N, CA, C, O and CB atoms as a CASP TS submission, in Angstrom:
PFRMAT TS
TARGET T0000
AUTHOR 0000-0000-0000
METHOD Language model
MODEL 1
PARENT N/A
ATOM      1  N   UNK     1      96.959 115.433  94.087  1.00  0.00           N
ATOM      2  CA  UNK     1      96.019 114.914  93.110  1.00  0.00           C
ATOM      3  C   UNK     1      94.829 114.275  93.822  1.00  0.00           C
ATOM      4  O   UNK     1      94.919 113.840  94.970  1.00  0.00           O
ATOM      5  CB  UNK     1      96.708 113.896  92.179  1.00  0.00           C
ATOM      6  N   UNK     2      93.737 114.239  93.111  1.00  0.00           N
ATOM      7  CA  UNK     2      92.523 113.597  93.617  1.00  0.00           C
ATOM      8  C   UNK     2      92.371 112.253  92.897  1.00  0.00           C
ATOM      9  O   UNK     2      92.491 112.163  91.675  1.00  0.00           O
ATOM     10  CB  UNK     2      91.249 114.514  93.399  1.00  0.00           C
ATOM     11  N   UNK     3      92.107 111.222  93.685  1.00  0.00           N
ATOM     12  CA  UNK     3      91.943 109.875  93.142  1.00  0.00           C
ATOM     13  C   UNK     3      90.539 109.373  93.457  1.00  0.00           C
ATOM     14  O   UNK     3      90.008 109.605  94.543  1.00  0.00           O
ATOM     15  CB  UNK     3      93.014 108.907  93.717  1.00  0.00           C
ATOM     16  N   UNK     4      89.953 108.686  92.490  1.00  0.00           N
ATOM     17  CA  UNK     4      88.666 108.026  92.688  1.00  0.00           C
ATOM     18  C   UNK     4      88.955 106.557  92.934  1.00  0.00           C
ATOM     19  O   UNK     4      89.591 105.891  92.118  1.00  0.00           O
ATOM     20  CB  UNK     4      87.705 108.229  91.455  1.00  0.00           C
ATOM     21  N   UNK     5      88.480 106.061  94.067  1.00  0.00           N
ATOM     22  CA  UNK     5      88.743 104.686  94.480  1.00  0.00           C
ATOM     23  C   UNK     5      87.455 103.893  94.362  1.00  0.00           C
ATOM     24  O   UNK     5      86.455 104.222  95.001  1.00  0.00           O
ATOM     25  CB  UNK     5      89.303 104.627  95.932  1.00  0.00           C
ATOM     26  N   UNK     6      87.477 102.851  93.548  1.00  0.00           N
ATOM     27  CA  UNK     6      86.346 101.943  93.416  1.00  0.00           C
ATOM     28  C   UNK     6      86.599 100.770  94.350  1.00  0.00           C
ATOM     29  O   UNK     6      87.691 100.201  94.362  1.00  0.00           O
ATOM     30  CB  UNK     6      86.151 101.466  91.929  1.00  0.00           C
ATOM     31  N   UNK     7      85.581 100.406  95.137  1.00  0.00           N
ATOM     32  CA  UNK     7      85.791  99.354  96.126  1.00  0.00           C
ATOM     33  C   UNK     7      84.512  98.575  96.399  1.00  0.00           C
ATOM     34  O   UNK     7      83.403  99.014  96.093  1.00  0.00           O
ATOM     35  CB  UNK     7      86.320  99.949  97.419  1.00  0.00           C
ATOM     36  N   UNK     8      84.711  97.402  96.988  1.00  0.00           N
ATOM     37  CA  UNK     8      83.625  96.591  97.528  1.00  0.00           C
ATOM     38  C   UNK     8      83.680  96.790  99.044  1.00  0.00           C
ATOM     39  O   UNK     8      84.772  96.868  99.606  1.00  0.00           O
ATOM     40  CB  UNK     8      83.757  95.047  97.115  1.00  0.00           C
ATOM     41  N   UNK     9      82.546  96.871  99.710  1.00  0.00           N
ATOM     42  CA  UNK     9      82.557  97.168 101.137  1.00  0.00           C
ATOM     43  C   UNK     9      83.189  96.088 102.019  1.00  0.00           C
ATOM     44  O   UNK     9      83.557  96.370 103.160  1.00  0.00           O
ATOM     45  CB  UNK     9      81.171  97.401 101.586  1.00  0.00           C
ATOM     46  N   UNK    10      83.319  94.875 101.518  1.00  0.00           N
ATOM     47  CA  UNK    10      83.886  93.808 102.336  1.00  0.00           C
ATOM     48  C   UNK    10      84.756  92.880 101.495  1.00  0.00           C
ATOM     49  O   UNK    10      84.553  92.739 100.289  1.00  0.00           O
ATOM     50  CB  UNK    10      82.773  93.012 103.021  1.00  0.00           C
ATOM     51  N   UNK    11      85.713  92.259 102.145  1.00  0.00           N
ATOM     52  CA  UNK    11      86.570  91.276 101.471  1.00  0.00           C
ATOM     53  C   UNK    11      86.027  89.864 101.651  1.00  0.00           C
ATOM     54  O   UNK    11      86.577  88.913 101.097  1.00  0.00           O
ATOM     55  CB  UNK    11      88.008  91.357 102.007  1.00  0.00           C
ATOM     56  N   UNK    12      84.947  89.720 102.424  1.00  0.00           N
ATOM     57  CA  UNK    12      84.418  88.401 102.752  1.00  0.00           C
ATOM     58  C   UNK    12      83.510  87.824 101.676  1.00  0.00           C
ATOM     59  O   UNK    12      83.227  86.626 101.691  1.00  0.00           O
ATOM     60  CB  UNK    12      83.671  88.469 104.039  1.00  0.00           C
ATOM     61  N   UNK    13      83.047  88.653 100.743  1.00  0.00           N
ATOM     62  CA  UNK    13      82.168  88.183  99.676  1.00  0.00           C
ATOM     63  C   UNK    13      82.861  88.350  98.334  1.00  0.00           C
ATOM     64  O   UNK    13      83.753  89.183  98.170  1.00  0.00           O
ATOM     65  CB  UNK    13      80.823  88.945  99.691  1.00  0.00           C
ATOM     66  N   UNK    14      82.429  87.538  97.382  1.00  0.00           N
ATOM     67  CA  UNK    14      82.937  87.716  96.028  1.00  0.00           C
ATOM     68  C   UNK    14      82.478  89.073  95.501  1.00  0.00           C
ATOM     69  O   UNK    14      81.338  89.480  95.724  1.00  0.00           O
ATOM     70  CB  UNK    14      82.457  86.565  95.096  1.00  0.00           C
ATOM     71  N   UNK    15      83.375  89.771  94.798  1.00  0.00           N
ATOM     72  CA  UNK    15      82.979  91.078  94.262  1.00  0.00           C
ATOM     73  C   UNK    15      81.840  90.958  93.256  1.00  0.00           C
ATOM     74  O   UNK    15      81.833  90.065  92.409  1.00  0.00           O
ATOM     75  CB  UNK    15      84.175  91.762  93.607  1.00  0.00           C
ATOM     76  N   UNK    16      80.889  91.861  93.361  1.00  0.00           N
ATOM     77  CA  UNK    16      79.773  91.943  92.425  1.00  0.00           C
ATOM     78  C   UNK    16      79.709  93.375  91.932  1.00  0.00           C
ATOM     79  O   UNK    16      79.778  94.321  92.718  1.00  0.00           O
ATOM     80  CB  UNK    16      78.416  91.501  93.086  1.00  0.00           C
ATOM     81  N   UNK    17      79.580  93.520  90.660  1.00  0.00           N
ATOM     82  CA  UNK    17      79.574  94.847  90.054  1.00  0.00           C
ATOM     83  C   UNK    17      78.522  95.767  90.684  1.00  0.00           C
ATOM     84  O   UNK    17      78.764  96.961  90.866  1.00  0.00           O
ATOM     85  CB  UNK    17      79.326  94.729  88.559  1.00  0.00           C
ATOM     86  N   UNK    18      77.373  95.212  91.009  1.00  0.00           N
ATOM     87  CA  UNK    18      76.301  96.022  91.585  1.00  0.00           C
ATOM     88  C   UNK    18      76.657  96.594  92.947  1.00  0.00           C
ATOM     89  O   UNK    18      76.064  97.584  93.373  1.00  0.00           O
ATOM     90  CB  UNK    18      75.048  95.203  91.700  1.00  0.00           C
ATOM     91  N   UNK    19      77.614  95.989  93.634  1.00  0.00           N
ATOM     92  CA  UNK    19      77.998  96.437  94.972  1.00  0.00           C
ATOM     93  C   UNK    19      79.170  97.410  94.970  1.00  0.00           C
ATOM     94  O   UNK    19      79.605  97.853  96.033  1.00  0.00           O
ATOM     95  CB  UNK    19      78.340  95.252  95.821  1.00  0.00           C
ATOM     96  N   UNK    20      79.677  97.743  93.810  1.00  0.00           N
ATOM     97  CA  UNK    20      80.839  98.630  93.739  1.00  0.00           C
ATOM     98  C   UNK    20      80.455 100.040  94.176  1.00  0.00           C
ATOM     99  O   UNK    20      79.481 100.616  93.691  1.00  0.00           O
ATOM    100  CB  UNK    20      81.422  98.653  92.308  1.00  0.00           C
ATOM    101  N   UNK    21      81.233 100.573  95.093  1.00  0.00           N
ATOM    102  CA  UNK    21      81.065 101.931  95.586  1.00  0.00           C
ATOM    103  C   UNK    21      82.319 102.719  95.246  1.00  0.00           C
ATOM    104  O   UNK    21      83.305 102.150  94.775  1.00  0.00           O
ATOM    105  CB  UNK    21      80.786 101.950  97.119  1.00  0.00           C
ATOM    106  N   UNK    22      82.287 104.015  95.481  1.00  0.00           N
ATOM    107  CA  UNK    22      83.483 104.809  95.214  1.00  0.00           C
ATOM    108  C   UNK    22      83.644 105.882  96.279  1.00  0.00           C
ATOM    109  O   UNK    22      82.682 106.301  96.924  1.00  0.00           O
ATOM    110  CB  UNK    22      83.417 105.448  93.813  1.00  0.00           C
ATOM    111  N   UNK    23      84.878 106.309  96.442  1.00  0.00           N
ATOM    112  CA  UNK    23      85.204 107.423  97.314  1.00  0.00           C
ATOM    113  C   UNK    23      86.317 108.210  96.659  1.00  0.00           C
ATOM    114  O   UNK    23      86.963 107.737  95.724  1.00  0.00           O
ATOM    115  CB  UNK    23      85.613 106.940  98.737  1.00  0.00           C
ATOM    116  N   UNK    24      86.533 109.404  97.152  1.00  0.00           N
ATOM    117  CA  UNK    24      87.542 110.296  96.596  1.00  0.00           C
ATOM    118  C   UNK    24      88.551 110.613  97.688  1.00  0.00           C
ATOM    119  O   UNK    24      88.188 110.914  98.825  1.00  0.00           O
ATOM    120  CB  UNK    24      86.900 111.600  96.028  1.00  0.00           C
ATOM    121  N   UNK    25      89.807 110.541  97.326  1.00  0.00           N
ATOM    122  CA  UNK    25      90.866 110.795  98.296  1.00  0.00           C
ATOM    123  C   UNK    25      91.940 111.659  97.651  1.00  0.00           C
ATOM    124  O   UNK    25      92.241 111.511  96.466  1.00  0.00           O
ATOM    125  CB  UNK    25      91.471 109.466  98.821  1.00  0.00           C
ATOM    126  N   UNK    26      92.511 112.557  98.434  1.00  0.00           N
ATOM    127  CA  UNK    26      93.604 113.393  97.955  1.00  0.00           C
ATOM    128  C   UNK    26      94.901 112.792  98.451  1.00  0.00           C
ATOM    129  O   UNK    26      95.050 112.507  99.639  1.00  0.00           O
ATOM    130  CB  UNK    26      93.449 114.871  98.429  1.00  0.00           C
ATOM    131  N   UNK    27      95.853 112.598  97.526  1.00  0.00           N
ATOM    132  CA  UNK    27      97.140 112.005  97.877  1.00  0.00           C
ATOM    133  C   UNK    27      98.200 112.474  96.891  1.00  0.00           C
ATOM    134  O   UNK    27      97.888 112.959  95.804  1.00  0.00           O
ATOM    135  CB  UNK    27      97.053 110.458  97.893  1.00  0.00           C
ATOM    136  N   UNK    28      99.449 112.322  97.286  1.00  0.00           N
ATOM    137  CA  UNK    28     100.568 112.746  96.447  1.00  0.00           C
ATOM    138  C   UNK    28     100.710 111.881  95.201  1.00  0.00           C
ATOM    139  O   UNK    28     101.076 112.374  94.134  1.00  0.00           O
ATOM    140  CB  UNK    28     101.858 112.711  97.242  1.00  0.00           C
ATOM    141  N   UNK    29     100.417 110.580  95.340  1.00  0.00           N
ATOM    142  CA  UNK    29     100.523 109.668  94.208  1.00  0.00           C
ATOM    143  C   UNK    29      99.624 108.462  94.429  1.00  0.00           C
ATOM    144  O   UNK    29      99.006 108.320  95.484  1.00  0.00           O
ATOM    145  CB  UNK    29     101.982 109.223  93.998  1.00  0.00           C
ATOM    146  N   UNK    30      99.558 107.596  93.427  1.00  0.00           N
ATOM    147  CA  UNK    30      98.672 106.436  93.472  1.00  0.00           C
ATOM    148  C   UNK    30      99.017 105.506  94.635  1.00  0.00           C
ATOM    149  O   UNK    30      98.121 105.018  95.323  1.00  0.00           O
ATOM    150  CB  UNK    30      98.743 105.672  92.156  1.00  0.00           C
ATOM    151  N   UNK    31     100.288 105.261  94.853  1.00  0.00           N
ATOM    152  CA  UNK    31     100.707 104.357  95.928  1.00  0.00           C
ATOM    153  C   UNK    31     100.282 104.889  97.295  1.00  0.00           C
ATOM    154  O   UNK    31      99.851 104.125  98.158  1.00  0.00           O
ATOM    155  CB  UNK    31     102.230 104.156  95.892  1.00  0.00           C
ATOM    156  N   UNK    32     100.401 106.181  97.484  1.00  0.00           N
ATOM    157  CA  UNK    32     100.005 106.793  98.749  1.00  0.00           C
ATOM    158  C   UNK    32      98.497 106.695  98.943  1.00  0.00           C
ATOM    159  O   UNK    32      98.028 106.433 100.051  1.00  0.00           O
ATOM    160  CB  UNK    32     100.453 108.260  98.802  1.00  0.00           C
ATOM    161  N   UNK    33      97.742 106.903  97.881  1.00  0.00           N
ATOM    162  CA  UNK    33      96.277 106.783  97.948  1.00  0.00           C
ATOM    163  C   UNK    33      95.882 105.351  98.314  1.00  0.00           C
ATOM    164  O   UNK    33      95.041 105.139  99.187  1.00  0.00           O
ATOM    165  CB  UNK    33      95.627 107.193  96.593  1.00  0.00           C
ATOM    166  N   UNK    34      96.491 104.373  97.646  1.00  0.00           N
ATOM    167  CA  UNK    34      96.193 102.967  97.933  1.00  0.00           C
ATOM    168  C   UNK    34      96.536 102.621  99.379  1.00  0.00           C
ATOM    169  O   UNK    34      95.749 101.972 100.068  1.00  0.00           O
ATOM    170  CB  UNK    34      96.965 102.046  96.974  1.00  0.00           C
ATOM    171  N   UNK    35      97.692 103.047  99.832  1.00  0.00           N
ATOM    172  CA  UNK    35      98.125 102.753 101.198  1.00  0.00           C
ATOM    173  C   UNK    35      97.161 103.373 102.221  1.00  0.00           C
ATOM    174  O   UNK    35      96.821 102.733 103.216  1.00  0.00           O
ATOM    175  CB  UNK    35      99.561 103.276 101.430  1.00  0.00           C
ATOM    176  N   UNK    36      96.725 104.601 101.982  1.00  0.00           N
ATOM    177  CA  UNK    36      95.808 105.271 102.913  1.00  0.00           C
ATOM    178  C   UNK    36      94.497 104.504 103.040  1.00  0.00           C
ATOM    179  O   UNK    36      94.000 104.299 104.147  1.00  0.00           O
ATOM    180  CB  UNK    36      95.530 106.709 102.451  1.00  0.00           C
ATOM    181  N   UNK    37      93.944 104.084 101.923  1.00  0.00           N
ATOM    182  CA  UNK    37      92.664 103.366 101.964  1.00  0.00           C
ATOM    183  C   UNK    37      92.846 101.981 102.578  1.00  0.00           C
ATOM    184  O   UNK    37      92.048 101.568 103.419  1.00  0.00           O
ATOM    185  CB  UNK    37      92.061 103.246 100.546  1.00  0.00           C
ATOM    186  N   UNK    38      93.884 101.263 102.167  1.00  0.00           N
ATOM    187  CA  UNK    38      94.102  99.911 102.699  1.00  0.00           C
ATOM    188  C   UNK    38      94.407  99.929 104.191  1.00  0.00           C
ATOM    189  O   UNK    38      94.004  99.014 104.910  1.00  0.00           O
ATOM    190  CB  UNK    38      95.242  99.228 101.952  1.00  0.00           C
ATOM    191  N   UNK    39      95.107 100.945 104.668  1.00  0.00           N
ATOM    192  CA  UNK    39      95.477 101.025 106.082  1.00  0.00           C
ATOM    193  C   UNK    39      94.311 101.399 106.986  1.00  0.00           C
ATOM    194  O   UNK    39      94.318 101.074 108.174  1.00  0.00           O
ATOM    195  CB  UNK    39      96.583 102.025 106.260  1.00  0.00           C
ATOM    196  N   UNK    40      93.322 102.071 106.442  1.00  0.00           N
ATOM    197  CA  UNK    40      92.256 102.605 107.274  1.00  0.00           C
ATOM    198  C   UNK    40      90.889 101.970 107.066  1.00  0.00           C
ATOM    199  O   UNK    40      89.926 102.347 107.735  1.00  0.00           O
ATOM    200  CB  UNK    40      92.147 104.043 107.038  1.00  0.00           C
ATOM    201  N   UNK    41      90.789 101.013 106.151  1.00  0.00           N
ATOM    202  CA  UNK    41      89.497 100.370 105.892  1.00  0.00           C
ATOM    203  C   UNK    41      89.702  98.863 105.680  1.00  0.00           C
ATOM    204  O   UNK    41      90.826  98.377 105.559  1.00  0.00           O
ATOM    205  CB  UNK    41      88.799 101.009 104.649  1.00  0.00           C
ATOM    206  N   UNK    42      88.593  98.161 105.640  1.00  0.00           N
ATOM    207  CA  UNK    42      88.600  96.733 105.297  1.00  0.00           C
ATOM    208  C   UNK    42      88.030  96.528 103.902  1.00  0.00           C
ATOM    209  O   UNK    42      87.575  95.432 103.575  1.00  0.00           O
ATOM    210  CB  UNK    42      87.793  95.914 106.332  1.00  0.00           C
ATOM    211  N   UNK    43      88.050  97.558 103.083  1.00  0.00           N
ATOM    212  CA  UNK    43      87.489  97.485 101.744  1.00  0.00           C
ATOM    213  C   UNK    43      88.312  96.594 100.832  1.00  0.00           C
ATOM    214  O   UNK    43      89.522  96.449 101.005  1.00  0.00           O
ATOM    215  CB  UNK    43      87.381  98.866 101.150  1.00  0.00           C
ATOM    216  N   UNK    44      87.639  96.002  99.863  1.00  0.00           N
ATOM    217  CA  UNK    44      88.283  95.253  98.798  1.00  0.00           C
ATOM    218  C   UNK    44      88.430  96.220  97.621  1.00  0.00           C
ATOM    219  O   UNK    44      87.458  96.483  96.913  1.00  0.00           O
ATOM    220  CB  UNK    44      87.456  93.953  98.402  1.00  0.00           C
ATOM    221  N   UNK    45      89.630  96.748  97.410  1.00  0.00           N
ATOM    222  CA  UNK    45      89.851  97.738  96.371  1.00  0.00           C
ATOM    223  C   UNK    45      89.814  97.091  95.000  1.00  0.00           C
ATOM    224  O   UNK    45      90.446  96.060  94.769  1.00  0.00           O
ATOM    225  CB  UNK    45      91.181  98.451  96.584  1.00  0.00           C
ATOM    226  N   UNK    46      89.071  97.704  94.096  1.00  0.00           N
ATOM    227  CA  UNK    46      88.974  97.212  92.724  1.00  0.00           C
ATOM    228  C   UNK    46      89.875  97.992  91.788  1.00  0.00           C
ATOM    229  O   UNK    46      90.620  97.419  90.994  1.00  0.00           O
ATOM    230  CB  UNK    46      87.540  97.286  92.236  1.00  0.00           C
ATOM    231  N   UNK    47      89.794  99.316  91.897  1.00  0.00           N
ATOM    232  CA  UNK    47      90.526 100.157  90.949  1.00  0.00           C
ATOM    233  C   UNK    47      90.690 101.544  91.548  1.00  0.00           C
ATOM    234  O   UNK    47      89.815 102.033  92.264  1.00  0.00           O
ATOM    235  CB  UNK    47      89.794 100.231  89.576  1.00  0.00           C
ATOM    236  N   UNK    48      91.816 102.170  91.247  1.00  0.00           N
ATOM    237  CA  UNK    48      92.048 103.552  91.658  1.00  0.00           C
ATOM    238  C   UNK    48      92.463 104.322  90.421  1.00  0.00           C
ATOM    239  O   UNK    48      93.365 103.914  89.689  1.00  0.00           O
ATOM    240  CB  UNK    48      93.135 103.655  92.791  1.00  0.00           C
ATOM    241  N   UNK    49      91.785 105.454  90.196  1.00  0.00           N
ATOM    242  CA  UNK    49      92.134 106.259  89.030  1.00  0.00           C
ATOM    243  C   UNK    49      92.384 107.703  89.437  1.00  0.00           C
ATOM    244  O   UNK    49      91.681 108.269  90.275  1.00  0.00           O
ATOM    245  CB  UNK    49      91.024 106.188  87.970  1.00  0.00           C
ATOM    246  N   UNK    50      93.405 108.279  88.821  1.00  0.00           N
ATOM    247  CA  UNK    50      93.709 109.686  89.026  1.00  0.00           C
ATOM    248  C   UNK    50      92.739 110.501  88.181  1.00  0.00           C
ATOM    249  O   UNK    50      92.558 110.230  86.994  1.00  0.00           O
ATOM    250  CB  UNK    50      95.196 110.012  88.659  1.00  0.00           C
ATOM    251  N   UNK    51      92.122 111.492  88.792  1.00  0.00           N
ATOM    252  CA  UNK    51      91.162 112.306  88.068  1.00  0.00           C
ATOM    253  C   UNK    51      91.853 113.529  87.465  1.00  0.00           C
ATOM    254  O   UNK    51      92.560 114.258  88.161  1.00  0.00           O
ATOM    255  CB  UNK    51      90.013 112.736  88.994  1.00  0.00           C
ATOM    256  N   UNK    52      91.644 113.742  86.183  1.00  0.00           N
ATOM    257  CA  UNK    52      92.133 114.955  85.530  1.00  0.00           C
ATOM    258  C   UNK    52      91.287 116.126  86.027  1.00  0.00           C
ATOM    259  O   UNK    52      90.267 115.920  86.685  1.00  0.00           O
ATOM    260  CB  UNK    52      92.072 114.830  83.958  1.00  0.00           C
ATOM    261  N   UNK    53      91.697 117.325  85.722  1.00  0.00           N
ATOM    262  CA  UNK    53      90.927 118.502  86.132  1.00  0.00           C
ATOM    263  C   UNK    53      89.512 118.448  85.571  1.00  0.00           C
ATOM    264  O   UNK    53      88.549 118.762  86.270  1.00  0.00           O
ATOM    265  CB  UNK    53      91.627 119.789  85.676  1.00  0.00           C
ATOM    266  N   UNK    54      89.389 118.050  84.306  1.00  0.00           N
ATOM    267  CA  UNK    54      88.071 117.966  83.678  1.00  0.00           C
ATOM    268  C   UNK    54      87.213 116.886  84.338  1.00  0.00           C
ATOM    269  O   UNK    54      86.023 117.097  84.576  1.00  0.00           O
ATOM    270  CB  UNK    54      88.213 117.682  82.177  1.00  0.00           C
ATOM    271  N   UNK    55      87.802 115.751  84.629  1.00  0.00           N
ATOM    272  CA  UNK    55      87.054 114.666  85.268  1.00  0.00           C
ATOM    273  C   UNK    55      86.633 115.050  86.682  1.00  0.00           C
ATOM    274  O   UNK    55      85.526 114.725  87.112  1.00  0.00           O
ATOM    275  CB  UNK    55      87.894 113.383  85.301  1.00  0.00           C
ATOM    276  N   UNK    56      87.507 115.737  87.402  1.00  0.00           N
ATOM    277  CA  UNK    56      87.185 116.179  88.753  1.00  0.00           C
ATOM    278  C   UNK    56      86.030 117.180  88.716  1.00  0.00           C
ATOM    279  O   UNK    56      85.113 117.095  89.533  1.00  0.00           O
ATOM    280  CB  UNK    56      88.424 116.807  89.431  1.00  0.00           C
ATOM    281  N   UNK    57      86.066 118.107  87.794  1.00  0.00           N
ATOM    282  CA  UNK    57      84.987 119.080  87.645  1.00  0.00           C
ATOM    283  C   UNK    57      83.671 118.380  87.336  1.00  0.00           C
ATOM    284  O   UNK    57      82.632 118.732  87.894  1.00  0.00           O
ATOM    285  CB  UNK    57      85.320 120.091  86.540  1.00  0.00           C
ATOM    286  N   UNK    58      83.713 117.395  86.454  1.00  0.00           N
ATOM    287  CA  UNK    58      82.509 116.634  86.116  1.00  0.00           C
ATOM    288  C   UNK    58      81.951 115.920  87.354  1.00  0.00           C
ATOM    289  O   UNK    58      80.751 115.980  87.621  1.00  0.00           O
ATOM    290  CB  UNK    58      82.817 115.608  85.000  1.00  0.00           C
ATOM    291  N   UNK    59      82.812 115.258  88.094  1.00  0.00           N
ATOM    292  CA  UNK    59      82.375 114.532  89.296  1.00  0.00           C
ATOM    293  C   UNK    59      81.745 115.497  90.300  1.00  0.00           C
ATOM    294  O   UNK    59      80.707 115.192  90.887  1.00  0.00           O
ATOM    295  CB  UNK    59      83.567 113.782  89.948  1.00  0.00           C
ATOM    296  N   UNK    60      82.363 116.648  90.499  1.00  0.00           N
ATOM    297  CA  UNK    60      81.844 117.626  91.450  1.00  0.00           C
ATOM    298  C   UNK    60      80.480 118.157  91.005  1.00  0.00           C
ATOM    299  O   UNK    60      79.579 118.330  91.826  1.00  0.00           O
ATOM    300  CB  UNK    60      82.834 118.785  91.615  1.00  0.00           C
ATOM    301  N   UNK    61      80.335 118.412  89.710  1.00  0.00           N
ATOM    302  CA  UNK    61      79.062 118.927  89.200  1.00  0.00           C
ATOM    303  C   UNK    61      77.969 117.872  89.237  1.00  0.00           C
ATOM    304  O   UNK    61      76.825 118.169  89.580  1.00  0.00           O
ATOM    305  CB  UNK    61      79.232 119.439  87.780  1.00  0.00           C
ATOM    306  N   UNK    62      78.316 116.643  88.885  1.00  0.00           N
ATOM    307  CA  UNK    62      77.290 115.606  88.815  1.00  0.00           C
ATOM    308  C   UNK    62      76.841 115.148  90.209  1.00  0.00           C
ATOM    309  O   UNK    62      75.682 114.777  90.394  1.00  0.00           O
ATOM    310  CB  UNK    62      77.811 114.413  88.020  1.00  0.00           C
ATOM    311  N   UNK    63      77.745 115.173  91.179  1.00  0.00           N
ATOM    312  CA  UNK    63      77.392 114.734  92.530  1.00  0.00           C
ATOM    313  C   UNK    63      76.905 115.882  93.412  1.00  0.00           C
ATOM    314  O   UNK    63      76.202 115.648  94.395  1.00  0.00           O
ATOM    315  CB  UNK    63      78.585 114.065  93.181  1.00  0.00           C
ATOM    316  N   UNK    64      77.263 117.097  93.078  1.00  0.00           N
ATOM    317  CA  UNK    64      76.836 118.250  93.858  1.00  0.00           C
ATOM    318  C   UNK    64      77.292 118.154  95.308  1.00  0.00           C
ATOM    319  O   UNK    64      78.482 117.999  95.581  1.00  0.00           O
ATOM    320  CB  UNK    64      75.328 118.390  93.799  1.00  0.00           C
ATOM    321  N   UNK    65      76.340 118.245  96.240  1.00  0.00           N
ATOM    322  CA  UNK    65      76.647 118.227  97.676  1.00  0.00           C
ATOM    323  C   UNK    65      77.146 116.858  98.142  1.00  0.00           C
ATOM    324  O   UNK    65      77.755 116.756  99.207  1.00  0.00           O
ATOM    325  CB  UNK    65      75.410 118.622  98.479  1.00  0.00           C
ATOM    326  N   UNK    66      76.901 115.828  97.375  1.00  0.00           N
ATOM    327  CA  UNK    66      77.327 114.474  97.775  1.00  0.00           C
ATOM    328  C   UNK    66      78.811 114.241  97.517  1.00  0.00           C
ATOM    329  O   UNK    66      79.364 113.251  97.997  1.00  0.00           O
ATOM    330  CB  UNK    66      76.508 113.421  97.028  1.00  0.00           C
ATOM    331  N   UNK    67      79.476 115.135  96.764  1.00  0.00           N
ATOM    332  CA  UNK    67      80.904 114.983  96.509  1.00  0.00           C
ATOM    333  C   UNK    67      81.668 115.385  97.752  1.00  0.00           C
ATOM    334  O   UNK    67      81.573 116.522  98.214  1.00  0.00           O
ATOM    335  CB  UNK    67      81.351 115.828  95.289  1.00  0.00           C
ATOM    336  N   UNK    68      82.442 114.427  98.301  1.00  0.00           N
ATOM    337  CA  UNK    68      83.230 114.689  99.498  1.00  0.00           C
ATOM    338  C   UNK    68      84.559 113.967  99.387  1.00  0.00           C
ATOM    339  O   UNK    68      84.625 112.828  98.924  1.00  0.00           O
ATOM    340  CB  UNK    68      82.473 114.250 100.772  1.00  0.00           C
ATOM    341  N   UNK    69      85.604 114.632  99.812  1.00  0.00           N
ATOM    342  CA  UNK    69      86.915 113.986  99.899  1.00  0.00           C
ATOM    343  C   UNK    69      86.966 113.215 101.207  1.00  0.00           C
ATOM    344  O   UNK    69      86.614 113.745 102.261  1.00  0.00           O
ATOM    345  CB  UNK    69      88.087 115.033  99.811  1.00  0.00           C
ATOM    346  N   UNK    70      87.401 111.977 101.140  1.00  0.00           N
ATOM    347  CA  UNK    70      87.547 111.162 102.330  1.00  0.00           C
ATOM    348  C   UNK    70      88.897 111.455 102.970  1.00  0.00           C
ATOM    349  O   UNK    70      89.927 111.435 102.296  1.00  0.00           O
ATOM    350  CB  UNK    70      87.406 109.659 101.994  1.00  0.00           C
ATOM    351  N   UNK    71      88.889 111.724 104.252  1.00  0.00           N
ATOM    352  CA  UNK    71      90.137 111.976 104.973  1.00  0.00           C
ATOM    353  C   UNK    71      90.341 110.879 105.999  1.00  0.00           C
ATOM    354  O   UNK    71      89.407 110.473 106.691  1.00  0.00           O
ATOM    355  CB  UNK    71      90.122 113.373 105.657  1.00  0.00           C
ATOM    356  N   UNK    72      91.560 110.411 106.087  1.00  0.00           N
ATOM    357  CA  UNK    72      91.892 109.366 107.068  1.00  0.00           C
ATOM    358  C   UNK    72      92.782 109.936 108.135  1.00  0.00           C
ATOM    359  O   UNK    72      93.177 109.221 109.056  1.00  0.00           O
ATOM    360  CB  UNK    72      92.575 108.162 106.395  1.00  0.00           C
TER
END
């Protein structure tokens, strides 16, 4: 499955909505996705959502070349 991870770039500042970024990761389940991101980054994770086929297609179309799966 593909998961969209919403995060803040640092844990040292209070989270601000304007600073929220996202990345996409492929993992077997939500726990595995969370563990991969937490183990390999210093990001402050806000939310992780599993993308349905329709949502994934939308993300790929709307982002075009900017859509990339993050690999750790």
